[in-house]
C-alpha positions in Angstrom: -8.1 14.4 5.9 -5.2 13.6 8.8 -4.1 10.2 6.8 -2.9 7.7 3.8 -3.4 4.1 3.8 -0.5 3.1 1.6 -0.5 -0.2 -0.6 1.7 -2.2 -1.1 2.0 -0.9 -5.2 3.5 2.2 -3.2 5.2 1.2 -1.0 7.6 -1.2 -3.7 8.1 1.8 -6.0 9.9 3.4 -2.7 12.5 0.6 -2.8 12.8 -1.4 -5.9 14.8 0.5 -8.1 13.4 -0.2 -11.0 10.2 0.7 -10.4 11.0 4.0 -9.4 9.5 7.4 -10.6 8.9 10.8 -9.8 5.8 9.7 -9.1 6.3 7.5 -6.6 9.7 9.9 -5.3 7.0 12.1 -4.2 5.3 9.6 -1.9 8.2 10.1 0.7 6.8 13.4 1.4 4.1 11.5 3.0 6.6 10.4 5.8 8.8 13.6 5.8 5.9 16.1 6.5 4.8 13.6 8.9 1.3 12.1 7.8 -0.4 8.9 9.7 0.5 6.3 6.9 -2.0 3.1 8.1 -1.2 -0.4 6.2 -3.3 -3.3 6.1 -1.7 -6.6 7.6 -1.6 -8.1 5.1 0.6 -5.5 3.3 3.7 -6.9 5.0 3.2 -10.0 3.1 2.4 -8.3 -0.3 6.4 -6.5 0.7 8.0 -9.7 1.8 6.9 -11.8 -1.1 7.9 -8.8 -3.7 11.3 -8.7 -2.3 11.8 -11.9 -2.1 11.1 -12.1 -5.4 12.5 -9.1 -6.8 16.3 -11.5 -5.0 15.5 -14.8 -6.7 14.9 -13.3 -9.8 17.9 -11.0 -9.5 16.4 -7.3 -9.6 18.0 -7.0 -5.9 21.4 -8.1 -5.2 21.5 -10.0 -1.3 22.3 -6.8 0.0 19.2 -4.9 -1.5 17.2 -7.7 0.3 18.6 -6.7 3.2 19.1 -3.6 2.8 15.1 -3.2 1.5 13.8 -5.3 4.8 15.4 -2.9 7.4 13.7 0.0 5.3 10.4 -1.7 5.7 10.8 -2.4 8.3 11.2 0.0 10.4 8.8 3.1 7.8 6.8 4.7 10.8 3.4 3.0 9.1 0.7 1.6 11.8 -0.6 -1.8 11.3 -4.5 -2.5 11.3 -5.2 -5.4 12.6 -8.4 -5.5 12.4 -9.5 -9.0 11.0 -13.2 -8.5 11.4 -16.2 -10.3 10.0 -17.0 -6.5 8.4 -13.6 -5.1 7.1 -14.1 -9.3 5.9 -17.3 -9.1 4.4 -16.5 -5.3 3.0 -13.3 -6.2 1.0 -15.0 -8.8 -0.5 -18.5 -7.2 -1.1 -15.6 -4.5 -2.6 -14.1 -6.8 -4.7 -17.3 -8.3 -6.2 -18.7 -5.1 -6.5 -15.2 -3.1 -8.5 -13.6 -6.1 -9.3 -10.5 -5.5 -7.6 -8.5 -8.1 -6.2 -9.3 -9.3 -2.5 -6.0 -7.6 -1.6 -6.6 -3.9 -3.1 -10.2 -3.8 -1.9 -8.7 -4.6 1.3 -6.5 -0.9 1.0 -9.9 -0.6 0.2 -11.6 -0.9 2.7 -9.2 0.3 5.3 -9.2 3.4 4.0 -13.0 3.9 3.7 -13.3 2.2 7.4 -10.8 4.8 8.9 -11.6 7.9 7.1 -8.6 8.0 5.0 -7.0 8.4 1.7 -5.4 6.3 -0.5 -1.8 6.6 -1.7 -1.2 4.3 -4.7 0.2 3.6 -8.0 -2.6 1.4 -9.6 -4.6 2.7 -11.3 -7.7 0.2 -10.9 -7.7 0.9 -7.5 -7.3 4.4 -7.8 -10.9 4.5 -8.9 -12.4 2.6 -7.6 -11.5 4.9 -4.6 -12.5 7.6 -6.5 -15.8 6.2 -6.9 -16.3 5.4 -3.0 -15.4 8.8 -2.7 -11.7 8.1 -0.7 -9.5 10.8 -1.7 -6.7 9.5 -4.0 -2.8 11.1 -2.9 -1.6 13.4 -6.4 2.0 13.2 -6.5 
C-alpha cells in the first residue's frame, strides 16, 4: 500500500486545538513521510463547515480560522473528483449495509476503490474498513 484516504475527523484533529491528541499528532507523519494522501471532494466541504462552525462557537479566533483555512488549503492532498455512478452506488450501498453515514461511506469507497488505507479517528468507520479489508491507520 502506498497511500491513505484522510477523513475529516482525522484532518480536523490536526488543526483544531481542542481536538489535538497523540493519535492526531501521529497523523502528521503521513505528510512527513511523503505518503500519497487522497480525499473525496466532500472533504473540502466538511473541513470548511467544521472551521466555520468552530469560529461561530468561539472555539477558534478569526485569526485561527484564517490560519487553518490556509493550512488545509496547502496540505499535499489529492482530491478524487470521481462522482460517477459506481462511486455513488457503492457509497450508498456501503452506508446502508454498514450503518455509516453516506459521508463516511464516501471515504471508505475511495479507499477500497483506490487500494489505499484509511486514516480516521472515527471508531465506526475504522471498524467498517477493517471488516472489508481496508487497512486502517494506526499510530
